[in-house]
N, C-alpha and C positions, 0 to 999 in steps of 0.2 A: 409090441409089448416088451418091456425090458425085464428079462428074467435073471439078471445078475443078482447075486446075494450081496447084501451089505455086510462088510466085515469090520472088525475092530480087534484091538489087542488089549488084553489085560496085562499090566505090568505090575509085578509083585516084588516088593523089597522087604527083606526080613528085618525085623526089629533087633537091635543089639541087646543081648541079654546073656546072663551066665548059663553054663551047662547045668543040667541037661535040657533046660527049656529051649535053648537055641536049637538043639538037635530035634526036639519034638516039633517045633515050628517048621523047620526045614523039611522034615519027613511029611508033615501034614500038607505043606504046599506041593511037594513032589507028588503026593498021592492024587492030587487034582488033575494030573496030566500035564502040568506046566513044564516048560523046557527051560533049562539053565542057559543063560547067555554069558559065556566066559569073558567076552570083551567088556560087557557092561556090568557084570556081577549082579544081575537081576534075573528073576524068573519071568517067563513070558507065556501067555496062553492066547492063541488066536481063537476068536469066537465069531459066530455068524449072528448078526443082529436080528435077522429075520426069524431065527429059531435059536434063541440064546439058551445056553446050558444053565438053566435056573438052579438046579441042584448044586452045580459046581460053583456058581456065583455065590449062592448062600453059604456054601462051605468056606469059601475064601473070606467072606465077611465074618463068619464065626471065628475063623483063625485070626482075623484082624482084631476082633473084640478081645479074644483071649490073650494074644501075644503083642498086640500093637503093630502087627504087620501092615505095611502100606500097600494098598491096592488102588490102581489107577486105570481108568478106561481111556484108551487112545483111539479116536475114530480113524477110519480107513484113510481119510484125506491126509492125516498127519503121520501115518504109520511109516512112511519111507525113512524118516529120520530115526525112528526107533527100531527099524527092522534089522539093523546090523547087530543082532543079538547073539549070533552063533559064533 
């Protein structure tokens, strides 16, 4: 029996907007536990697809509705190209 967890990554890009809304957006994304990728200038959040963090995902989509933040799910198979985020 295969007991590996299926992983994925959420990639979060902030919407361009004037202050103070940009800072509100950034702080809201940061509060989800996402990590900043200095090379890609994006936020990243690794998730387990077998036990997804539903509250965090809902929070990110609320942020996306409020600010226009872009949230994308990248499956484990394609994560290697995106994983150079630190």
